[in-house]
C-alpha positions as CSV (number, residue, x, y, z in Angstrom):
1,M,-161.7,194.8,-164.0
2,F,-164.5,195.8,-166.3
3,D,-167.0,197.1,-164.7
4,A,-164.4,199.3,-162.3
5,L,-163.6,201.1,-165.8
6,K,-166.5,201.8,-167.0
7,R,-167.1,204.1,-164.2
8,R,-164.0,205.6,-163.8
9,L,-163.6,206.1,-167.8
10,P,-166.1,209.3,-167.6
11,S,-164.0,210.8,-165.0
12,I,-160.9,210.6,-166.6
13,A,-162.1,211.8,-170.0
14,L,-163.1,214.5,-168.3
15,L,-159.6,215.3,-166.4
16,L,-157.8,214.4,-169.8
17,A,-160.0,217.2,-171.1
18,W,-159.7,219.8,-168.9
19,V,-155.7,219.6,-168.4
20,C,-155.9,219.8,-172.3
21,A,-158.3,222.8,-172.4
22,N,-156.1,224.9,-169.4
23,G,-153.2,224.3,-171.7
24,A,-150.8,222.0,-169.5
25,L,-150.5,219.7,-172.2
26,L,-148.1,222.2,-173.6
27,D,-146.5,222.3,-170.5
28,A,-145.3,218.3,-169.9
29,A,-144.2,218.9,-174.1
30,Q,-142.1,221.5,-172.6
31,V,-141.3,219.8,-169.7
32,L,-140.6,216.8,-171.8
33,A,-138.5,218.8,-174.3
34,W,-135.9,220.3,-171.4
35,A,-135.7,216.7,-169.8
36,K,-134.4,215.4,-173.6
37,M,-132.1,218.8,-174.2
38,F,-130.9,218.2,-170.9
39,R,-130.0,214.6,-171.3
40,G,-128.3,215.0,-174.6
41,Y,-126.0,218.2,-173.0
42,A,-124.8,216.2,-169.8
43,A,-123.7,213.3,-171.8
44,V,-120.6,215.8,-173.3
45,L,-121.2,218.8,-170.3
46,P,-120.9,219.1,-167.0
47,A,-124.7,218.9,-165.2
48,G,-124.2,222.9,-164.8
49,E,-123.2,223.9,-168.1
50,A,-126.2,221.2,-169.3
51,L,-128.7,222.8,-167.2
52,A,-127.6,226.6,-168.2
53,K,-127.6,225.3,-172.4
54,T,-131.1,223.7,-171.4
55,F,-132.6,226.8,-170.7
56,D,-130.7,229.4,-172.8
57,P,-133.2,230.7,-175.4
58,A,-130.3,230.5,-178.2
59,N,-130.3,226.9,-177.8
60,S,-133.9,225.7,-178.5
61,C,-134.9,222.7,-179.7
62,R,-137.4,222.0,-182.5
63,L,-139.8,220.9,-179.3
64,C,-139.6,224.2,-177.9
65,V,-140.1,226.2,-181.1
66,R,-143.0,223.8,-181.6
67,V,-144.7,224.5,-178.3
68,A,-143.5,228.0,-178.1
69,A,-145.3,228.8,-181.6
70,A,-148.9,227.0,-179.9
71,R,-148.6,229.4,-176.8
72,R,-148.4,232.1,-178.5
73,A,-151.6,230.8,-181.1
74,A,-153.5,230.3,-177.9
75,R,-152.6,233.7,-176.3
76,E,-154.2,234.9,-180.1
77,Q,-157.5,233.5,-179.1
78,L,-157.3,234.8,-175.5
79,P,-158.4,238.5,-175.6
80,A,-162.1,237.8,-176.2
81,A,-162.4,235.3,-173.3
82,I,-160.5,237.6,-171.3
83,E,-163.6,240.4,-171.8
84,L,-165.9,238.0,-171.0
85,S,-164.8,236.7,-167.8
86,A,-164.5,240.7,-166.5
87,E,-168.0,240.2,-165.1
88,K,-166.7,236.5,-163.2
89,L,-164.1,238.3,-162.2
90,T,-165.9,240.4,-159.9
91,L,-168.8,238.0,-159.1
92,A,-165.6,236.0,-157.4
93,V,-164.5,239.1,-155.4
94,H,-168.0,239.5,-154.0
95,R,-168.0,239.2,-150.0
96,A,-171.6,237.7,-148.7
97,A,-173.2,239.2,-146.1
98,V,-171.5,238.1,-142.8
99,F,-174.3,235.8,-140.5
100,T,-174.6,237.2,-136.6
101,P,-176.8,235.4,-134.4
102,R,-179.2,237.0,-133.0
103,P,-180.3,236.7,-129.3
104,P,-184.2,235.1,-128.7
105,A,-186.5,237.9,-128.3
106,P,-187.2,238.9,-124.6
107,D,-191.0,238.9,-124.4
108,W,-192.0,235.5,-123.7
109,P,-195.1,234.3,-123.7
110,E,-196.6,233.7,-119.8
111,P,-196.8,230.2,-118.8
112,G,-200.4,230.2,-119.3
113,A,-200.8,230.3,-122.2
114,L,-198.6,227.4,-123.3
115,H,-201.4,225.1,-122.4
116,G,-204.9,225.5,-123.6
117,P,-208.0,225.4,-121.4
118,S,-208.5,223.3,-118.8
119,R,-211.5,221.1,-118.3
120,V,-213.5,221.2,-115.1
121,E,-216.7,219.5,-115.3
122,A,-216.7,215.8,-115.6
123,V,-215.8,213.3,-119.0
124,P,-219.6,211.8,-120.0
125,V,-218.9,208.2,-120.4
126,R,-221.4,205.6,-121.1
127,P,-222.3,203.1,-118.5
128,P,-220.2,199.5,-119.0
129,R,-222.0,196.6,-120.8
130,V,-223.2,193.5,-118.6
């Protein structure tokens, strides 16, 4: 069991780092806040009104406000990264040359040229030992 955990732990850590770096953690926190707000509103209101009140920006909870502040802080750091990524975007749009196979060259060698010179005299062999 520990061997399987040792093999998977680096992959899990890398996945978690990627999720945190891409801002998916903020998305998960926002969904959690919406679920908590909906559950609270649905206890006292019909589902349609609870849903409308959950997504109304005037009724933001503390967690929604913190997530919005974290997104604003992330956007403030973003312009430096956008300037560097313009070059990468150009490379991503670049298309490679299309490969088109050509038929083989029409000038084939003569049939006799495929073989080396043939021997006409007898091959010298030692006499058998007795």
